[in-house]
TORZAZA-294412 format. One line per field, with one value per residue (C-alpha): residue in three letters; chain; x, y, z. Coordinates in Angstrom, 3 decimals. Layout:
BEGIN
aa: (Ala, ...);
ch: (A, ...);
east: (X, ...);
north: (Y, ...);
up: (Z, ...);
REM end
This chain:
BEGIN
aa: (Met, Ser, His, Gln, Lys, Asp, Phe, Ile, Ala, Gln, Tyr, Leu, Glu, Lys, Ile, Gly, Arg, Phe, Ala, Leu, Leu, Asn, Arg, Glu, Gln, Glu, Leu, Glu, Leu, Ala, Tyr, Gln, Val, Ala, Asp, Trp, Val, Lys, Phe, Lys, Ala, Thr, Ala, Leu, Arg, Gly, Gly, Phe, Lys, Arg);
ch: (A, A, A, A, A, A, A, A, A, A, A, A, A, A, A, A, A, A, A, A, A, A, A, A, A, A, A, A, A, A, A, A, A, A, A, A, A, A, A, A, A, A, A, A, A, A, A, A, A, A);
east: (-6.286, -2.922, -1.695, -4.511, -3.734, -0.060, -1.164, -3.492, -0.828, 1.728, -0.834, -1.703, 1.994, 2.540, -0.526, 0.660, 3.861, 1.871, 1.238, 4.937, 5.136, 4.283, 1.484, 3.609, 5.379, 2.065, 0.486, 3.469, 3.480, -0.287, 0.122, 2.934, 0.829, -2.141, 0.064, 1.416, -2.114, -3.196, -0.193, -0.882, -4.576, -3.663, -1.152, -3.762, -6.323, -3.750, -2.443, 0.994, 2.295, 5.364);
north: (2.044, 3.783, 0.834, 1.447, 5.175, 4.449, 1.946, 4.459, 7.175, 4.864, 3.801, 7.400, 8.268, 5.470, 6.512, 10.130, 9.160, 7.926, 11.506, 11.881, 8.807, 8.026, 5.589, 2.433, 2.958, 3.868, 0.566, -1.457, 0.335, -0.014, -3.798, -3.633, -1.484, -3.830, -6.753, -4.678, -3.772, -7.417, -8.413, -5.671, -6.550, -10.208, -9.208, -7.017, -9.822, -12.394, -10.229, -9.425, -12.990, -12.051);
up: (15.866, 15.520, 13.445, 10.988, 10.803, 10.042, 7.414, 5.759, 5.841, 4.192, 1.597, 0.708, 0.536, -1.998, -4.008, -3.994, -5.782, -8.791, -9.869, -10.725, -12.945, -16.526, -17.352, -17.677, -14.365, -12.782, -13.823, -12.620, -9.269, -8.952, -9.061, -6.498, -4.168, -4.613, -3.542, -0.639, 0.464, 0.262, 2.362, 4.896, 5.113, 5.658, 8.336, 10.046, 10.026, 11.118, 13.929, 12.443, 12.333, 10.302);
REM end
């Protein structure tokens, strides 16, 4: 469970940074975070294979 809490905290930290950015940067980062979240979710399901 602590892994999931760390994950959520990191995710919210990344999301929080969006407020400081302009729209173009925000969109670019949103895609990066989406990829990061997909990777993390895959790692969580796969039991941290990497």
